[in-house]
Structure formats: C-alpha cells, structure tokens
VEXDREN-2710 file (C-alpha; in Angstrom, 1 decimal):
% VEXDREN-2710
k/r/px/py/pz
1/MET/4.2/5.5/7.0
2/CYS/4.9/9.1/7.9
3/GLY/5.1/11.8/5.3
4/ILE/8.1/13.9/4.3
5/VAL/8.2/16.9/2.1
6/GLY/11.1/19.2/1.3
7/TYR/11.6/22.2/-1.0
8/VAL/14.4/24.5/-2.1
9/GLY/13.9/27.0/-4.9
10/THR/12.7/30.5/-5.9
11/SER/9.3/30.5/-4.1
12/GLN/8.3/30.8/-0.5
13/ALA/8.8/27.3/1.0
14/ALA/6.2/27.0/3.8
15/PRO/3.0/27.1/1.7
16/ILE/4.5/24.5/-0.7
17/LEU/5.4/22.3/2.3
18/LEU/1.9/22.5/3.7
19/GLU/0.4/21.8/0.3
20/GLY/2.6/18.8/-0.1
21/LEU/1.8/17.5/3.4
22/SER/-1.9/17.8/2.7
23/LYS/-1.4/15.4/-0.2
24/LEU/0.1/12.9/2.1
25/GLU/-2.6/12.9/4.8
26/TYR/-3.9/9.6/3.6
27/ARG/-0.7/7.9/4.9
28/GLY/-1.8/8.3/8.5
29/TYR/-0.3/10.7/11.1
30/ASP/-0.9/12.2/14.5
31/SER/1.2/15.4/14.4
32/ALA/2.9/17.6/11.9
33/GLY/5.7/20.2/11.7
34/LEU/7.9/22.2/9.4
35/ALA/11.2/24.0/9.5
36/VAL/12.3/26.8/7.1
37/ARG/15.6/28.6/6.6
38/ASP/15.8/32.1/5.2
39/HIS/19.4/32.4/3.9
40/GLU/21.6/33.3/6.9
41/LYS/18.8/33.9/9.4
42/ASP/17.9/31.4/12.2
43/PRO/15.5/28.7/11.1
44/VAL/11.8/28.9/12.0
45/LEU/10.5/25.6/13.4
46/VAL/6.8/25.1/14.0
47/LYS/5.0/21.9/15.2
48/ALA/1.5/20.9/16.1
49/LYS/-0.3/17.9/17.5
50/GLY/-3.3/16.6/15.6
51/ARG/-4.4/17.3/12.1
52/LEU/-2.5/19.4/9.5
53/LYS/-5.0/22.2/9.7
54/VAL/-3.7/23.0/13.2
55/LEU/-0.2/23.6/11.8
56/SER/-1.7/25.6/8.9
57/GLU/-3.6/27.8/11.3
58/LYS/-0.5/28.4/13.4
59/THR/1.4/29.6/10.3
60/ASP/-1.4/31.4/8.4
61/GLY/-1.1/28.7/5.7
62/GLY/2.7/29.1/5.7
63/ARG/2.5/32.7/4.7
64/SER/3.9/34.0/8.0
65/ILE/7.2/32.1/7.6
66/PRO/9.7/33.6/5.2
67/GLY/12.3/31.5/3.5
68/PHE/13.0/29.5/0.3
69/CYS/14.3/26.3/1.8
70/GLY/12.4/24.0/4.1
71/ILE/11.3/20.5/5.2
72/GLY/8.0/19.3/6.5
73/HIS/6.7/16.1/8.1
74/THR/3.6/14.3/9.2
75/ARG/4.3/11.9/12.0
76/TRP/2.8/8.5/12.9
77/ALA/4.1/7.6/16.4
78/THR/6.5/4.7/16.8
79/HIS/8.9/5.9/19.5
80/GLY/7.2/8.3/21.8
81/GLU/3.6/9.3/22.2
82/PRO/1.9/11.8/19.8
83/SER/2.8/15.2/21.1
84/GLU/4.1/18.6/19.9
85/THR/7.5/17.8/21.5
86/ASN/7.8/14.4/19.7
87/ALA/6.6/15.9/16.4
88/HIS/9.2/16.4/13.6
89/PRO/11.4/18.2/12.5
90/HIS/14.0/17.7/15.2
91/ALA/17.1/19.7/15.8
92/SER/20.6/19.5/17.2
93/ASP/21.2/21.3/20.5
94/ASP/22.4/24.5/18.7
95/PHE/20.0/24.2/15.8
96/SER/22.9/23.8/13.3
97/VAL/21.3/20.6/12.0
98/ILE/17.5/20.1/11.5
99/GLY/16.0/16.9/10.1
100/VAL/12.9/14.8/9.5
101/HIS/12.8/11.0/9.3
102/ASN/10.6/8.1/8.3
103/GLY/11.3/4.6/9.5
104/ILE/12.7/3.1/12.7
105/ILE/16.2/3.3/14.2
106/GLU/16.6/-0.1/15.8
107/ASN/19.7/0.8/17.8
108/TYR/18.5/4.3/18.8
109/GLN/18.9/3.6/22.6
110/GLU/22.6/2.6/22.1
111/LEU/23.2/5.7/20.0
112/ARG/21.4/7.9/22.4
113/ASP/23.6/6.7/25.3
114/LYS/26.7/7.4/23.2
115/LEU/25.6/10.9/22.4
116/ILE/24.7/11.6/26.0
117/ARG/28.3/10.6/26.9
118/HIS/29.5/13.2/24.5
119/GLY/27.4/16.0/26.0
120/TYR/24.2/15.9/24.0
121/THR/20.8/16.3/25.7
122/PHE/17.5/15.1/24.5
123/TYR/14.1/16.7/24.8
124/SER/11.9/14.1/23.0
125/GLN/11.3/10.3/23.2
126/THR/11.9/9.8/19.4
127/ASP/14.5/7.9/17.6
128/THR/14.5/10.7/15.0
129/GLU/16.1/13.2/17.4
130/VAL/18.9/10.6/17.9
131/ALA/19.5/10.3/14.2
132/VAL/19.6/14.1/13.7
133/LYS/22.0/14.6/16.6
134/LEU/24.2/11.7/15.4
135/VAL/24.5/13.6/12.0
136/ASP/25.5/16.7/14.0
137/TYR/28.0/14.7/16.0
138/TYR/29.9/13.4/13.0
139/TYR/29.6/16.7/11.2
140/LYS/31.4/18.5/14.0
141/LYS/33.8/15.8/15.3
142/TYR/35.3/15.1/11.9
143/LYS/34.8/18.6/10.4
144/VAL/33.4/17.0/7.2
145/GLY/30.8/18.1/4.8
146/PRO/27.1/17.1/5.0
147/ILE/27.5/14.1/2.6
148/ASP/30.3/12.6/4.7
149/ALA/28.4/13.3/7.9
150/LEU/25.4/11.5/6.5
151/ALA/27.4/8.6/5.2
152/LYS/29.0/8.0/8.7
153/THR/25.6/8.2/10.2
154/MET/24.2/5.6/7.7
155/VAL/27.0/3.2/8.5
156/ARG/26.3/3.5/12.3
157/VAL/22.5/3.3/12.2
158/ARG/20.6/0.0/12.1
159/GLY/17.0/0.0/10.8
160/SER/15.1/1.8/8.1
161/TYR/15.1/5.5/7.3
162/ALA/14.4/8.2/4.8
163/LEU/16.2/11.3/6.1
164/ALA/15.9/14.9/5.0
165/VAL/18.3/17.3/6.7
166/MET/19.2/21.0/6.6
167/PHE/22.5/22.4/7.8
168/ARG/23.1/26.0/9.1
169/ASP/26.3/26.2/7.1
170/TYR/24.4/25.3/3.9
171/PRO/21.2/27.4/4.2
172/ASP/20.0/26.9/0.6
173/GLU/20.4/23.2/0.4
174/ILE/18.7/20.0/1.6
175/TYR/20.5/16.7/2.0
176/VAL/18.6/13.4/2.0
177/ALA/19.5/9.7/2.6
178/ARG/17.6/6.5/2.2
179/LYS/17.5/2.9/3.4
180/ASP/14.3/0.8/3.1
181/SER/11.9/3.7/3.3
182/PRO/10.4/5.4/0.2
183/LEU/11.7/8.7/-1.0
184/ILE/11.2/10.5/-4.4
185/ILE/13.0/13.6/-5.7
186/GLY/11.3/16.0/-8.1
187/THR/12.9/18.7/-10.2
188/ALA/11.7/21.7/-12.1
189/GLY/14.5/24.1/-13.2
190/ASP/15.7/26.0/-10.2
191/ASN/13.1/24.3/-7.9
192/GLN/13.8/20.9/-6.3
193/TYR/11.4/18.8/-4.2
194/VAL/11.7/15.7/-2.1
195/ALA/8.7/13.6/-0.8
196/SER/7.7/10.3/0.5
197/ASP/5.2/9.8/-2.3
198/VAL/4.3/11.3/-5.7
199/PRO/1.1/13.2/-4.8
200/ALA/3.0/15.6/-2.6
201/ILE/4.9/17.1/-5.5
202/LEU/2.8/16.3/-8.6
203/LYS/1.3/19.8/-8.5
204/TYR/4.8/21.3/-9.1
205/THR/6.6/18.7/-11.3
206/ARG/6.3/15.4/-13.1
207/ASP/10.0/14.9/-13.5
208/VAL/11.4/12.7/-10.8
209/TYR/14.4/10.7/-9.7
210/TYR/14.2/7.5/-7.7
211/ILE/16.9/7.4/-5.0
212/ASP/18.1/3.8/-4.3
213/ASN/19.0/2.1/-1.0
214/LEU/22.1/3.5/0.8
215/GLU/22.3/6.5/-1.4
216/MET/22.3/10.2/-0.6
217/ALA/21.4/13.4/-2.5
218/ARG/22.0/17.1/-2.3
219/LEU/19.1/19.4/-3.5
220/SER/19.9/23.0/-4.3
221/GLY/18.9/25.7/-6.8
222/GLU/21.5/24.3/-9.2
223/GLY/19.8/20.9/-9.3
224/VAL/20.1/17.5/-7.7
225/THR/23.3/15.5/-7.2
226/PHE/23.4/11.8/-6.0
227/PHE/26.1/10.1/-4.0
228/ASN/26.8/6.5/-2.9
229/LEU/27.9/5.5/0.6
230/ASP/31.5/6.2/-0.4
231/GLY/30.7/9.8/-1.3
232/ASP/31.1/9.2/-5.0
233/VAL/28.7/11.0/-7.4
234/VAL/26.1/8.6/-9.0
235/ASP/24.3/9.3/-12.2
236/LYS/20.5/8.9/-12.2
237/PRO/18.0/8.7/-15.0
238/LEU/15.2/11.2/-14.9
239/SER/11.7/9.6/-15.0
240/ARG/8.4/11.1/-16.0
241/ILE/5.2/10.6/-13.9
242/GLU/2.4/10.1/-16.5
243/TRP/-0.8/9.9/-14.4
244/ASP/-3.1/12.8/-14.1
245/ALA/-3.1/14.9/-10.9
246/SER/-6.9/14.8/-10.8
247/VAL/-6.7/11.2/-9.6
248/ALA/-5.4/12.6/-6.3
249/GLU/-8.6/14.7/-5.9
250/LYS/-12.0/13.4/-4.7
251/GLY/-13.8/14.3/-8.0
252/GLY/-17.2/15.0/-6.4
253/PHE/-17.2/12.0/-4.1
254/GLU/-17.4/12.5/-0.3
255/HIS/-14.5/10.3/0.3
256/PHE/-11.5/8.9/-1.6
257/MET/-12.6/5.4/-0.7
258/MET/-15.9/5.7/-2.5
259/LYS/-14.2/7.4/-5.5
260/GLU/-11.7/4.5/-5.7
261/ILE/-14.5/1.9/-5.4
262/HIS/-16.1/3.5/-8.5
263/GLU/-12.7/3.5/-10.2
264/GLN/-12.4/-0.2/-10.1
265/PRO/-13.9/-0.9/-13.5
266/GLU/-11.2/1.3/-15.0
267/ALA/-8.4/-0.2/-12.9
268/VAL/-9.5/-3.7/-14.0
269/ARG/-9.8/-2.7/-17.6
270/ASN/-6.5/-1.0/-17.7
271/THR/-4.7/-3.9/-16.1
272/ILE/-6.2/-6.4/-18.5
273/GLY/-5.5/-4.1/-21.5
274/SER/-1.8/-3.9/-20.5
275/VAL/-1.2/-7.5/-21.3
276/VAL/-4.2/-8.9/-23.3
277/ARG/-4.3/-8.4/-27.1
278/GLU/-7.3/-9.1/-29.4
279/GLU/-6.8/-10.6/-32.8
280/LYS/-9.1/-12.0/-35.5
281/ASN/-8.5/-15.6/-36.5
282/GLU/-9.2/-17.1/-40.0
283/LYS/-12.9/-17.5/-39.1
284/GLY/-13.2/-13.8/-38.2
285/GLU/-13.6/-14.7/-34.5
286/THR/-11.9/-12.8/-31.7
287/ASP/-8.8/-14.5/-30.5
288/TYR/-7.2/-13.3/-27.2
289/GLN/-3.5/-13.4/-26.6
290/ILE/-1.6/-12.9/-23.3
291/ASP/1.6/-10.9/-23.7
292/LEU/3.4/-11.0/-20.4
293/SER/6.9/-10.4/-21.9
294/GLN/6.9/-7.2/-19.7
295/THR/7.5/-9.4/-16.7
296/GLY/10.8/-10.7/-18.1
297/MET/9.9/-14.4/-17.4
298/GLU/10.8/-17.0/-20.0
299/GLU/8.6/-19.8/-20.9
300/ASP/11.3/-22.4/-20.1
301/GLU/11.5/-21.0/-16.6
302/ILE/7.7/-21.4/-16.2
303/ARG/7.8/-25.0/-17.4
304/GLU/10.5/-25.9/-14.9
305/LEU/8.7/-24.4/-11.8
306/SER/8.2/-26.9/-9.0
307/GLN/5.8/-24.8/-6.9
308/ILE/4.8/-21.2/-6.1
309/CYS/4.9/-19.3/-2.9
310/VAL/2.8/-16.1/-2.7
311/VAL/4.1/-13.6/0.0
312/ALA/2.1/-10.5/1.0
313/CYS/0.5/-8.6/3.9
314/GLY/-3.1/-7.5/4.6
315/SER/-5.4/-7.3/1.6
316/ALA/-2.6/-8.4/-0.7
317/TYR/-2.4/-11.5/1.3
318/HIS/-6.1/-12.1/0.6
319/VAL/-5.3/-11.7/-3.1
320/GLY/-2.7/-14.5/-2.5
321/VAL/-5.3/-16.8/-1.0
322/ALA/-7.5/-16.3/-4.1
323/ALA/-4.4/-16.9/-6.2
324/GLN/-3.8/-20.2/-4.5
325/TYR/-7.2/-21.6/-5.5
326/VAL/-7.1/-20.2/-9.1
327/THR/-3.5/-21.1/-9.8
328/GLU/-3.6/-24.6/-8.5
329/ASP/-6.7/-25.3/-10.5
330/LEU/-5.2/-24.0/-13.8
331/THR/-1.6/-25.0/-13.5
332/ASP/-1.4/-28.1/-11.4
333/LEU/1.4/-26.4/-9.5
334/PRO/1.3/-26.6/-5.7
335/VAL/0.8/-23.1/-4.3
336/ARG/1.2/-21.9/-0.7
337/VAL/0.4/-18.4/0.7
338/GLU/2.6/-16.8/3.4
339/LEU/2.3/-13.7/5.5
340/ALA/5.4/-11.7/4.7
341/SER/6.0/-11.0/8.4
342/GLU/6.2/-14.7/9.1
343/PHE/8.1/-15.7/5.9
344/ARG/11.0/-13.4/6.6
345/TYR/11.7/-14.9/10.1
346/ARG/11.1/-18.6/9.7
347/ARG/13.3/-21.3/8.2
348/VAL/12.4/-21.7/4.6
349/MET/13.5/-24.6/2.4
350/ALA/15.4/-23.1/-0.5
351/ASP/14.2/-24.4/-3.9
352/PRO/15.7/-22.7/-7.0
353/LYS/12.6/-23.9/-9.0
354/GLU/10.1/-22.4/-6.5
355/LEU/8.7/-19.0/-7.7
356/VAL/8.2/-16.5/-4.9
357/ILE/5.4/-14.0/-5.9
358/VAL/5.4/-10.8/-3.8
359/ILE/2.3/-8.7/-3.9
360/SER/2.3/-5.1/-2.7
361/GLN/0.4/-2.0/-3.8
362/SER/3.1/0.5/-2.8
363/GLY/6.1/-1.7/-3.5
364/GLU/7.5/-0.4/-0.3
365/THR/5.9/-2.6/2.3
366/ALA/8.7/-3.4/4.8
367/ASP/7.8/-7.0/5.6
368/SER/7.2/-7.8/1.9
369/LEU/10.5/-6.2/0.8
370/ALA/12.4/-8.1/3.5
371/ALA/10.7/-11.4/2.3
372/LEU/11.7/-10.6/-1.3
373/ARG/15.3/-10.1/-0.3
374/LYS/15.3/-13.3/1.7
375/ALA/14.0/-15.3/-1.3
376/LYS/16.6/-13.7/-3.5
377/ASP/19.4/-14.5/-1.1
378/MET/18.3/-18.1/-1.1
379/GLY/18.5/-18.3/-4.9
380/MET/14.7/-18.5/-5.4
381/PRO/13.3/-16.7/-8.5
382/THR/11.0/-13.7/-7.6
383/LEU/8.1/-12.0/-9.3
384/ALA/6.6/-8.8/-7.9
385/ILE/3.0/-7.6/-8.5
386/VAL/3.1/-3.9/-7.6
387/ASN/1.2/-0.7/-8.5
388/VAL/4.0/1.8/-8.2
389/VAL/6.6/2.1/-10.9
390/GLY/10.1/2.5/-9.6
391/SER/9.3/1.3/-6.1
392/SER/11.8/-0.7/-4.1
393/ILE/10.1/-4.1/-4.6
394/ALA/9.7/-3.4/-8.3
395/ARG/13.4/-2.6/-8.7
396/GLU/14.7/-5.5/-6.7
397/ALA/12.5/-8.3/-7.9
398/ASP/13.7/-10.5/-10.8
399/HIS/10.4/-10.0/-12.6
400/VAL/7.7/-7.4/-12.3
401/PHE/4.0/-7.3/-13.2
402/TYR/2.7/-3.7/-12.9
403/THR/-1.0/-3.3/-12.1
404/LEU/-2.6/-0.1/-13.5
405/ALA/-4.8/0.9/-10.7
406/GLY/-3.4/4.4/-10.5
407/PRO/-2.6/6.1/-7.2
408/GLU/-4.7/5.0/-4.3
409/ILE/-5.3/7.5/-1.6
410/ALA/-7.7/5.9/0.9
411/VAL/-6.0/3.8/3.5
412/ALA/-8.4/0.9/2.9
413/THR/-7.5/-0.6/-0.5
414/THR/-10.2/-1.2/-3.1
415/LYS/-9.1/-0.7/-6.6
416/ALA/-5.5/-1.9/-6.0
417/TYR/-6.9/-5.1/-4.6
418/SER/-9.1/-5.6/-7.7
419/ALA/-6.2/-4.9/-10.0
420/GLN/-4.1/-7.4/-8.1
421/LEU/-6.8/-10.0/-8.6
422/ILE/-6.6/-9.5/-12.3
423/ALA/-2.9/-9.9/-12.3
424/VAL/-3.0/-13.3/-10.5
425/TYR/-5.8/-14.5/-12.9
426/LEU/-3.7/-13.6/-15.9
427/LEU/-0.5/-15.2/-14.5
428/ALA/-2.4/-18.4/-13.7
429/ILE/-3.9/-18.5/-17.3
430/TRP/-0.5/-17.8/-18.8
431/PHE/1.3/-20.4/-16.7
432/GLY/-1.4/-22.9/-17.6
433/LEU/-1.0/-22.3/-21.3
434/VAL/2.8/-22.6/-21.1
435/ARG/2.7/-25.7/-19.0
436/GLY/0.0/-27.3/-21.2
437/THR/-2.6/-27.6/-18.4
438/VAL/-5.0/-25.0/-20.0
439/ALA/-6.1/-25.5/-23.6
440/HIS/-6.0/-22.5/-25.9
441/ALA/-9.8/-22.6/-26.4
442/ASP/-10.4/-22.6/-22.6
443/ALA/-7.9/-19.7/-22.2
444/ASN/-9.7/-17.8/-24.9
445/ASN/-13.0/-18.2/-23.2
446/MET/-11.7/-17.1/-19.8
447/LEU/-10.0/-14.0/-21.3
448/ALA/-13.3/-13.1/-23.2
449/GLU/-15.1/-13.4/-19.9
450/MET/-12.4/-11.3/-18.1
451/GLU/-13.0/-8.5/-20.6
452/LEU/-16.6/-8.3/-19.4
453/LEU/-15.6/-7.9/-15.7
454/PRO/-15.5/-4.0/-15.8
455/ASP/-19.1/-3.8/-17.0
456/LYS/-20.2/-6.4/-14.5
457/ILE/-18.5/-4.5/-11.6
458/ARG/-20.5/-1.4/-12.7
459/ARG/-23.7/-3.5/-12.5
460/VAL/-22.8/-4.5/-8.9
461/LEU/-22.2/-0.9/-8.0
462/GLU/-25.8/-0.1/-9.1
463/ASP/-27.0/-2.0/-6.0
464/GLN/-25.2/0.4/-3.6
465/GLU/-28.3/2.1/-2.3
466/ARG/-29.7/-1.2/-1.0
467/ILE/-26.4/-2.0/0.7
468/GLN/-26.4/1.5/2.2
469/TRP/-29.9/0.9/3.7
470/PHE/-28.8/-2.5/5.1
471/ALA/-25.6/-1.1/6.5
472/SER/-27.5/1.7/8.4
473/LYS/-29.5/-1.0/10.2
474/TYR/-26.4/-2.7/11.5
475/SER/-24.2/0.3/12.4
476/ASN/-24.4/-0.6/16.1
477/ALA/-23.3/-4.2/15.5
478/LYS/-20.6/-5.5/17.9
479/ASP/-19.6/-8.7/16.1
480/VAL/-19.9/-9.7/12.5
481/PHE/-18.8/-13.0/10.9
482/PHE/-18.1/-13.9/7.3
483/ILE/-18.3/-17.5/6.1
484/GLY/-17.6/-19.1/2.7
485/ARG/-15.8/-22.0/1.1
486/GLY/-13.0/-22.1/-1.4
487/LEU/-12.6/-18.9/-3.3
488/ASP/-15.6/-17.5/-1.3
489/TYR/-13.5/-17.9/1.8
490/ALA/-10.8/-15.7/0.2
491/ILE/-13.5/-13.1/-0.4
492/CYS/-14.7/-13.3/3.2
493/LEU/-11.2/-12.6/4.4
494/GLU/-11.1/-9.3/2.5
495/GLY/-14.7/-8.4/3.4
496/SER/-14.0/-8.9/7.1
497/LEU/-10.8/-6.8/6.9
498/LYS/-12.7/-3.9/5.2
499/MET/-15.3/-3.9/7.9
500/LYS/-13.0/-4.0/10.9
501/GLU/-10.4/-1.5/9.5
502/ILE/-12.8/1.4/8.7
503/SER/-15.9/0.7/10.9
504/TYR/-14.0/-0.6/13.9
505/ILE/-16.6/-3.4/14.3
506/HIS/-15.1/-6.7/15.4
507/SER/-15.4/-9.1/12.4
508/GLU/-13.9/-12.4/11.5
509/ALA/-13.8/-14.6/8.4
510/TYR/-14.1/-18.4/8.7
511/ALA/-14.1/-21.2/6.3
512/ALA/-17.7/-22.3/6.5
513/GLY/-16.8/-25.9/7.0
514/GLU/-14.9/-25.0/10.2
515/LEU/-18.0/-23.6/12.0
516/LYS/-18.7/-26.9/13.7
517/HIS/-15.2/-27.1/15.1
518/GLY/-15.8/-24.4/17.7
519/THR/-16.7/-21.2/15.9
520/ILE/-20.4/-21.7/15.9
521/SER/-20.4/-21.3/19.7
522/LEU/-19.9/-17.6/19.1
523/ILE/-23.3/-17.3/17.3
524/GLU/-26.1/-15.8/19.3
525/LYS/-29.4/-14.2/18.6
526/GLY/-29.0/-11.2/16.3
527/THR/-25.4/-11.8/15.3
528/LEU/-24.8/-10.7/11.8
529/VAL/-23.4/-13.4/9.6
530/VAL/-22.4/-12.6/6.0
531/CYS/-22.5/-15.8/3.9
532/VAL/-20.7/-15.8/0.5
533/ALA/-21.8/-18.5/-1.8
534/THR/-20.7/-18.0/-5.5
535/GLN/-19.1/-21.4/-6.2
536/ASP/-21.6/-23.8/-7.8
537/ASP/-19.8/-26.9/-6.6
538/LEU/-19.8/-25.7/-3.0
539/TYR/-23.1/-23.8/-3.0
540/GLU/-25.2/-26.5/-1.3
541/LYS/-22.6/-27.0/1.4
542/THR/-22.5/-23.3/2.2
543/VAL/-26.3/-23.1/2.3
544/SER/-26.3/-26.0/4.8
545/ASN/-23.9/-24.0/7.0
546/MET/-26.2/-20.9/6.6
547/VAL/-29.2/-22.9/7.9
548/GLU/-27.1/-24.2/10.8
549/VAL/-26.2/-20.6/11.7
550/GLY/-29.8/-19.4/11.3
551/SER/-31.1/-22.1/13.6
552/ARG/-28.9/-20.6/16.4
553/GLY/-30.3/-17.1/16.0
554/GLY/-27.8/-15.6/13.5
555/PHE/-29.1/-12.8/11.2
556/LEU/-28.1/-13.9/7.7
557/MET/-26.9/-11.7/4.8
558/GLY/-26.4/-13.8/1.7
559/LEU/-24.1/-13.0/-1.3
560/THR/-24.5/-15.1/-4.3
561/LYS/-25.0/-15.1/-8.1
562/TYR/-28.1/-14.1/-10.0
563/GLY/-30.4/-17.2/-10.4
564/LYS/-29.8/-18.4/-6.8
565/TYR/-33.0/-16.8/-5.7
566/ALA/-33.9/-19.7/-3.3
567/MET/-31.4/-18.1/-0.9
568/GLU/-34.0/-15.4/-0.1
569/ASP/-35.9/-18.2/1.8
570/ILE/-32.9/-18.6/4.1
571/ALA/-31.3/-15.2/4.4
572/GLU/-32.9/-12.0/5.6
573/PHE/-31.0/-9.9/3.1
574/VAL/-29.4/-11.1/-0.2
575/VAL/-27.1/-9.3/-2.6
576/TYR/-26.6/-10.7/-6.1
577/ILE/-23.7/-10.5/-8.5
578/PRO/-23.7/-11.3/-12.3
579/ARG/-22.5/-14.7/-13.4
580/THR/-19.0/-15.0/-14.5
581/ASP/-16.3/-17.7/-14.8
582/PRO/-16.0/-19.3/-11.4
583/HIS/-12.3/-18.4/-11.2
584/PHE/-13.2/-14.7/-11.3
585/THR/-16.1/-14.4/-8.8
586/ALA/-13.9/-12.6/-6.2
587/SER/-13.7/-9.6/-8.5
588/LEU/-17.5/-9.2/-8.3
589/ALA/-18.3/-10.5/-4.9
590/VAL/-15.8/-8.2/-3.1
591/ILE/-17.6/-5.0/-4.3
592/PRO/-20.7/-5.4/-2.0
593/LEU/-18.4/-6.1/0.9
594/GLN/-16.4/-3.0/0.2
595/LEU/-19.6/-0.9/0.1
596/MET/-20.8/-2.6/3.3
597/GLY/-17.7/-1.6/5.2
598/TYR/-17.8/1.9/3.7
599/TYR/-21.5/2.6/4.6
600/LEU/-21.1/1.2/8.1
601/SER/-18.2/3.6/8.7
602/CYS/-20.2/6.5/7.3
603/ALA/-23.2/5.6/9.5
604/LYS/-21.0/5.7/12.5
605/GLY/-19.6/9.1/11.5
606/LEU/-16.0/7.9/11.3
607/ASP/-13.1/9.1/9.1
608/VAL/-13.4/6.7/6.2
609/ASP/-10.2/7.6/4.4
610/LYS/-8.0/7.8/7.5
611/PRO/-9.0/5.2/10.0
612/ARG/-7.4/5.3/13.4
613/ASN/-4.0/3.7/14.0
614/LEU/-3.5/2.8/10.4
615/ALA/-1.3/4.1/7.6
616/LYS/-1.5/3.6/3.8
617/SER/1.9/2.2/3.3
618/VAL/3.4/0.2/6.1
619/THR/7.1/0.9/5.7
620/VAL/8.2/0.0/9.2
621/GLU/8.3/-3.4/10.9
END
C-alpha cells in the first residue's frame, strides 16, 4: 500500500527518489521521507508529514542533498499514527543501517522486546523500525554480510514485507528483500532502481526484474545480483515493460479517474482483441473464434469441472457477482462468489474439480493472494484474472488471463473493472462452447455484440454533462440507495462502492426484491434511490419496486435501456444505455454510475484520485 523507491548510480539520487515517489502518490500515503548516502559521509535523512510536496520543499526538490545512493518512501499508517517520527526511512541507533518497508510485521512486539533486552531503544511506534534494527542486530552479532543479515531477519520475521536497506559499510549499494509485498527492480547500465510499482521507474528504464517471494537482491553500479534464502545466487530473466509512459500522465484531464473512465473503450477493445479472432467462413460471413490457449487451460479440464468459485475483494468481487449470473446461465455450472478475506480463513471443502478464479487488478492483493495459495494447497485448480504481468498472483496461479487495461492510477477502479468484466464474459462463453451448453451460432452472435461494446461505451460517455448536472444537485446527500435485480444488482454493488469511496456519501446496494424485508424502512422523503433496470425479464419487477419506493418519498433516478421511456413517468431523472446482449449490460450500465460518483466528489471539492484512508493496492491484511 505504501510506496518504495530506491536508486544507486551515476546521478544525484534525491531528485530521482522524489520523482519516483510522485509517481506512486496514487497508492495512498500520509507521510514521506528519504535517505541518501554520499560515499563515506554520514547519511542525510529527511522526513515530512503530509503530502510529498512538503518533503520536496524541505529538500529543494532533492537538489540540496548530495549523494548517488538513496531510498525513499511514502507511508500509509498501520502501526503508529501519521507523524514525522513514524515516517520512513528508519535507522538503527548508530545509523549504520537505514531502511524502508512495506507490509506488516505480525510479531513486531515480540521482536521489539527481544531487541530492548539487547540494548536497543525505539523512537517510533512502527513495526518498520523493529525490522531495521533486527537487521542491524544480526549484522553485528554474527559479523556477517548484508545478505546473511537479511536472510536471518527474514527467517525470524512473521508477516509481509518489501524491504530496502542501506548499510554504512556498503555506501554505494542497496539491499532488498521480499515476502508477499510487491517489489520491482529496474536496470539501465550503471544505474539501478527499485520500486513498489512500475510507474516510479518507467521514466528511467523499461528493463526490469521481478523478485520472487523469500528472495533478496543487491543493487550496485555493477548491476543487480539475486539471492535465495540460503544466500545462493539466483539467475533472473530480464523483462521489458512495453506500455507507454504517457498512460501515467493525466493527458489533459483534471483527474486520473476521469482519464481512466474515458480509456475504458480502449481497455475493453484491447482485452477482447487479445483472445478473439475474426475469420471469414465459406459464405463470406464473419466468424468469431475465442483463443484462450494463453491461459494454459485444457478443454478436458473444463469439461470435467464440477463447479466454480470466484474469489476477490472490492470491485473485483463485484465483477465476480456479475460472473456468477453470466457463467451459470451459459455453462450450467454452479458458481459461488467469495470475499477473499473470508475464504482464506473459513473451512472450505476441497474439490479437485472445482475451479477457483481469483480476480485482482494488481495481482498483489494480500487477501486474494492468500486465498489463491489456500486453494492450491487444497489441490484445487486456479485461474487468475489480473492486469499486471509478472505479479505474484499471476506467477503463482495455475492459469492466467491477463486483462489489457494498462496501468490504472486512480484509487477508484474503472477501466480495470471493465476489462475484468470482459474477461469473465469470454471465459463463460468459452466454457459454454467446450461443455456444449452454448451453440457456436449463439457464441458467434455474442462475440459480435461484444465487439460493439467499446463504441457503445463511448455513446454512454456522451451523456456525462447531464449526469454532472444531476450530481451537482445531490452533492449534499447523506444517504443514497441502489436497487436492482439479477445482473443489475451486481451493477448496483459497484455503483454504490464508487459513490462511497470517493464522495464519502453513505450508500448501500440492495437486491430490489429485498426491500420489503426491512430495507424500505430507511426510505424517507428526499432520499435518493438509484434504480437499475436493464434486464428485460426483470424489468417490470424492478419498476414495481421503484413505485413502492417513490410512494414513500424517495427521489428516483432510473438507469435503463433505450426504448424504456415509460420510466420517465416514474423516475425524476433517467439515464439510458444502448441495447446489448443482456449478459453484457453491466459493461454499459456501470459507466453512468462511475460518472455519478466522480462528479459528486468533484462537487464536494474532494481529492478524487486519492480518497482518504484508501490505497490503490491493498497489500496488507
């Protein structure tokens, strides 16, 4: 959740560290700091509470700090309140070891007590200070090198971590270690970089290494060397980041979120295009073929499946709810959807023929990664839907479907959610074809309709000014409810989350049929109720629920398909989406709800891209 940047090379380190940290601001943080070593001189350590600009001002953009080797950090508080004292980097008592850390040290209190008994003192409330001083303890007690000191620390620590450490005795080197927290290493000749995420180093290099769990690395002017927990050298392939650095810029939009909302047609088109091929049949008609061989799943394995379990968190969980409706309809397979944070801790019945699908944008979500490992340990086949190549979930899953949304910067997901929806549609159609529950002609029609989704999303975006006008009228709302049935309920879940996470308005999503079982007591005069009704077979039922809410004073916003104009007689404000295959309506209906949340946040003057208390990638439990 926090951000790490490190650099060693031939240029002044501090400006590079600040530039890298600025590219990680989207991850969420409450304080920042950096430490730089200048050969044999004492290190310079500077921290600041609040936004990165405070740290930049204290260091004149980094120009006032000499040195060619340094580490930087943006902190999101877990142990200890946000403060300059608790900000990273942290140092040993004599400043011989300085480090930054992402993750959570679960046994930090036990380790802290041990270190106090050995004469260490503590100035902060953080688990990171404990980790840094534990490295120092092993380094000095056993008189070993940095790699051995890190390895002994890794064996002793319980929890998750990405560590970047500098040693006084090795002034031109950075040492890193990783367990269950993302870390990427970049290289460009004599210059080496380490970061929590690609945008931090993309300005300087596209050549990267992915460090695996329980591995360490040494960064120096001579290059990067990797080690396993035994201290043995490990060979690593060099990977190339292909996406354009411009995607990490706002491109003329006021916020990343709005930019990414408008990038959804491209994200959808790219994800479809990665697995769908067009051919001409004997009649000259277009024939669509799904090629999901990239996932590594065999057709025999699909035929033998007994059921599917979708595991995810947040918006990805809402994709799973949509996947349940679509997949059950097209494959006749039972599907259940589980929150990863629940799945990982409850007793699960192991079934070697039950496919566990894990959905995660970053591929580093802690709960989802733990759920994946649990499923694998139980002998259940796993398939990951992720957006980041080389991420932990992608590497550890049996099969992988990569979405092509490109990097997503805003904390509130939009284009990654849309790309994930496409992935579950395609999997459902493919499984249906393989299992014989979907005819080739029906699959062809669905794929043809799917190809039209990017243009239809653009049509929905053309209505954004009306939505902005409506949102401005309700910027003072205290409670908002979303209601829908079937797939529309899945859409409501995501719309409600978008509103609450960036506008801080209390909102809830309910299956419309559940209103009469208690929820309707919450409706009072003027309460905004967003009613999603895009499913023809459930339309009349949902309209009936709308009338019921309206009769109790609720202010109704309707979201339906073109042609359902009678809804204007019921709702005070109606948004229409183009008609599409009923399985795909979530891809269109979610757009107005994303815009609604965005414009409400703007009307309230909030930080759209970095909502309070939230981080982009939740890599701690």
